[in-house]
Structures are given as structure tokens and as C-alpha cells.
N, C-alpha and C positions, 0 to 999 in steps of 0.2 A: 573711643577717643576720636574727635573730629580730625579729618584729613586736611592738611594745609593746602593752600592753593598751589604751592610749589610741588608738593608731593603728588597732588592730583594731576598736575600738568605732566609730571614725569611718568606717572602710571599710564596716562593716555598715550603718551609718546611711545610706550612699549607695546601698545596694543595694535594689532593690524585689523583690517576690515573684517576678516573672517571671524575673529573673536567677538567683535561687536555684533556681527550677524548671528552668531551662535546665541548670544544673550537675547537678542530680539526674537529669534525664532523660538526660543524657549517660552517666551510669553505667548506668542501666537499659537504655538502647538498646544500648550496647556489650556488656553482658552478655547481653542477649536475643539479639542477633545471633550472638554466639559460641555460645550454647547451641543455637540453631536449627541452626547449621552442625554442631555436634557430634552432634546428634540424627540427622542424615542421614549422617554420615561415620564414626561409630565402628564398629569391626569386631568383631562377636560371635565370630567364629572365633578371632581373636587373643586375646580375653578367655577364651574356652573353653580355649585351649591353656595360658594362664597359670594358670587354675583347676586344670587337670589336673596341672600341675607342682607347685603349692602343695599340693594334696591328696595327692600321691604322696610327699611328703617329711614326715618326722616333726617337723621344726623349726618355727620361727616366721617370720612375715613381719616383717622389720625395716624400719621406715619411717625415712627420713632426708631432710633438707632444711635449707637455711640461711635465716635471716631469716623473712619472711612465709611462704615455702614450708615452713619448718620448723614454724611454728605449725599450718599445715594438715596437715602430716604427723602431728603429734601427735594431731589430731582423728581422722584416718583410722585411726591405730593403735588409738585408743580404740574406734572403731566396730567394727573388725575383732575386737578382743578380746571385746567385748560380744555379738557375734553368732557366736561359736563358733570363731573363728580366732585362736589365740595370736599376739600381736603386741606390739611395743614400739617406742618412738622412740629413735633413736640420733643424737645431735648430731654432725654431720660434723666439726666442728673438734675436738671431744673424741675422736672416733674416730681422728683423725690423731695423737693423743697418748696412745693406749693403749686407748680404749674399743672399738676394733675387735675386741678380744679377746672381747667379748660375743657376737660373731657366730660361729656354728659352720658347718661344712660342710653341715649338715642344714637350715640356714635359707635363706630367699630374701630379696631386698632390693628395695624400691621407693624410688627416689630422685626427689625433686621439685626441679625448677629450671625456672623459666619460660624463661630464656634457654638453658638447657642448658650454660651455661659458668660457673656459680658456682664460684669458685676452690676452695673446700673440697671440693665434690662432685667436680670434675674430678681433684683430687689423690688422692681416695679410690678412683677407678675402677681404677687398676692393681692395687691390693691386692685388691679384690673379684674382679677377673678372674683374678688369680693363684690365689686360693682356689677358683676355679671355682664361685662362688656365683651362682645364677640372678639376673639383674638386670633389673628393669623400670624404665621411666622415665615420669614425667609431665612433659611439657614442651611448649612451643609451637613448638619448632624440632627437627624430626625429624633434620635434618642437623647438629645440634650435636654436641659431643664426647660428651655424655651420650646423646643419641638414637642415635648410631652404636654406642656401646659396649653398649647395652641389647639383650637378647634380645627384649624386648617394649617397643615404644615407643607409649605411650598418649598421643598428641598431641592438641592442640586448636589452633584458630586464633582470632585476635583481629582480625576484619575492621575493627572501628572502634576498635582500640587498647584501652587500659585503661578509658577512660571518665573518667579523672582530668582535671580542668580543665587540668593541666599535662602530662598524658600521661606522668607519671613514677611516681606511687605505684601499687603493685599493687592493682588493684581487680577488674576482670573476670577477670584471670588466676587470682587466688586462688579466685574462685567456681568457675571451670572445673576447677581442681584438686580442689576440694572435691566437685564433682559426680562427677568421675572416681573419686574415692575411694569415694563411696557406690555408684556403679555397680559397682565391683569387689567391694565388700562384699556387695551384693545378689546378684551372680552367684555368689559363693562360698557364700552361704546356700542358694541354690537347688541348687547342685551338691552341697553337703554334706548336703542334706536337713535343714537346721536347723529345729527345731520350736518351737512356743510354750513347750513344757515346758523346752527347752534355754534359751530366753530367760529364763524365770522363774528357772532355776538361776543364771544369770549376773547376775540383778538381785534378790537376796534382800531388799533394802531398798527402801522407797518404794512408790508406788501401782502402778507399771508391773509389777513382779514380783508384787505381791500380787494383782492382778486376773487374773493367769494361773495362780494356784493353783487347785487343785481342792478340792471339798468334802471329799474323802478326807484332805487335808492338815490340815484344820481341825476336823473333826467329833469329837464325843465318842463314844468306842467303849463307854463305860460310862455308863449313864443309868438313872434309876428306872423300874422295870417292875413292874406288878402284874397279878394275875389278875382276870378279870371279876367274880368273887365277893368280892373284897377289900372289907372294910368301909371306910366313910368315914374313920374315925380312922386306919386303917393306910395309906390313900391319902395322907392329909395328912403322916404321918410319912415316907413314902417320898419325897414331893415336897420336904419340908424337908431331908432328908438329901442329896437329889440336887442341890439348889441350882440348878435350871434353870427353876423355875417351871412344871414340867410333869412328866408321866409317861406312859408308854405302857401300854396295856391289851393283854395277850397273849391270843391265842385258840388253843386246842389246844396250849398249851405254848410255841409259837414264833411262830405267825402274829400279825399285827397286827390287833387288833380295833378299836382307836381310840386317842385320846389324851385326857388330862385336863389342863386348864390351870387357873390360878387363876380365870379367868372362868367356866369350866365349873362349878366348885364353887360360886361365888356364884349362878349361875343355877339349879343343882340345889337349893340351899338355899331359894331363893325359890319354886321350884315345890313343894317339900315343905311349906313353910309355907302355900302357897295351898290345898293339899288336906289340910292338918292332919295331915301324916305326920311321924313322928319322924325327924329328920335322921340320927340314929345308925343308923337302919335302911337308909340308902342304901348301895348297893354301887357298885363301879367301873363296872359296866355301866349303872347309872342316870345316871351323871355324864358319861360319855365322849362325845366327838364321833367318830362312826364313820368319817369320811372326811377324815383330816388331809392337809395338803399334803405332797407327797413329791417328791423328785428322785432320779434314779438315781445310783449311785456313778460317779465319773468326771466329773460335771458341774462346769463351771468355777464357782469361788466367785462370780465376778461375776454369772453367770446366777442363782445361788441368791439373791444379794443383791437382784437386780431382782425376783424373785418375792416375796421377803419384803416388799419395799417396796410392791409392787403390791397385795398381799393384806392389807397392814397387820397382819402377824403377827410373832411373835418367833422362830420356829424352823421347821425343816423336818425331816422324816424322810428319811434317806438310805437308799435301798433297795439291798440287795445281791442276790445270786443268788436267783432264785425269788421275789423280792418280799419276802424276809425283811429286817426292819430291820437295817442295818449300823452305823448311828450317828445322831447328832443334830447338826445344824448350827444354832447359835444366833446371833442377831443380835449378841450381844456378841463372839462369836468373829470375825465379819466386821469389826466395828469395831476390835477389837484388832489384826487383820492389815492394817488400813487399806484393806480392800476397799470399805468404805462411808465 
């Protein structure tokens, strides 16, 4: 029978902090004890065999589970997909009414059920076995219907139960399922040789993917360049057309002699005035800073951003083969890509 708001408020008023702490500690202790046991009991060879089978098949890893286990299965499917393993969630009840058609003989299945006896999961087993689809189980009961049917049984124990004050609601068990899912995903990443670049490709939006981009992905491959003998007026025109607030000064046609920024021009004009020199006689070689900040091609955009912030500058030269400039990475590019 539902508890009314008034009765719930009265019950809370009669509780002290120690009683609430006892309830919270019950969850923490039950989960911690189960995790400690899992840490010493999980079988790397069993996981390795599962990884080998998944990687040998061209299909996807299909996650399924009912109720709270189903919610955990959805999260595991999302983690697998984002870390290089095609995966999706299939609701077991819907699977019994046609959605099983989404599963092909090239796929593998991971089924979650704390008891291993969830009705919808158990009813699904004969069809999966008949299709000869490799089946793994996440359950606390190895001897359950699910545990016995699975080729790989990734089990866990709950020495102190769920940690629920009534020992009814799934608490510690869902945490253990979640950890098992992450363990399997991490193992597949290692076995597959999944890289940061792959992660970035799967996360094109947001800061996670952006910070794994390289300067090559963001740099300008066309930028204003002038020779050392270029007059001030032509330097200004090149910088205006380039719209980067800078230009490079080439040496011997292709080599980098230096860079000129708006600040370099102001400082050059001030020096010319101090010695009573006509500013129009200034050349690029008189204005340039000879040792600009540089990063090699292939540098992570995050590393470039850290250097720009540390040196309080607005751009970096990206060096290609032989030290020849390959591009310009500007602070605005990093901001637009959400690296900064």
C-alpha cells in the first residue's frame, strides 16, 4: 500500500542521521563486499575466450535483460558501441513477439538476469540456442537456467545481499552487472587494439572527442606568407587578407624565417619612430619574430591548446616533414572545436 506524503514526512521526522547512515552504509558495504569478491574470482581466460569469439564474428553484440537488468544492458550496449564494438539492446519481451528477427547468425548475445530465471529471458533461450547464436550470461546464479544455457557465464556473488533495507530492490546486483559490462568492454578494447583516434571518431560531438582531435584536423593549410624583403605595406595587406592576425616570413623560398603578428608591427613602428626611421622603409625581416612557437604534425589538439595557453599566444606553427610549415593552428580553431 502506497505511503501518503503526510505519513512519509512523519516517518522522516522520526529518523535521525545515524539511521539514514545505517541504510546508506548497508548499500555501500554490500556492494563493496561483492566487488571485492569479484575482483579475486573473475576468470580472465573465460573473458579472453568470449573476446576471441566476438572478434571472430562480423556481427554485433546484442544485449538483453528485463527490468533493472535491462536498463543496465542498455548502458553496456552504449559503452560497447562507443568503444568500437557494434552493439544494441533488444528488449526480451519484444523479442518474443518478433524483435528476435533483428538478431542474425553472425551476432552474439549477452543476457542479464540476476536470478537467471527471468521469465522473458528463459523463454528466449530455446530460440537463441536453436539459432546457434553464442550466448553469454551475467547472473548471480551459475546454476540457473540462464547460467546453464550460456557458453560463458560471467557470474558474481552477493555475500551481503542487495544492501536494500528490505533486501528486495536490485542495488548491489545492478552495480555488479554494470562493472561486468565495463570489464567486458575494456577487455574488447584491449583485444581489438582500439585507439584514441577510434574513440574520437565515435565521439565527434562534445569535448571528449574534440580533445582527441589532432592539430592536422583543425589547422589552416593556407595562410598569409611573405618574403623577408616584403615592404610593410604589403605585409599589412597579406595579413588583412589572411584574417589570422599573423603571417609567416619565408626563407629561401620554403623555409621558415619567422612570423609577424599585430604586436610585432606595433613594436616595429615604435622602434622606427625612436630612431627616426621612415616606417614605410620597414621590411618583413625588420618586423618578424625569428623563433615562433611550433608543434609537429600529429600533435593532439589538447596539447596545442595547453601550449597556447601557457605561452599566452594566439597561434602555433604546425611543422611538417623537414621542419617545413604544414599549417597554422589558431586559438579560434580550438575554441570552435570545443578543445578550449
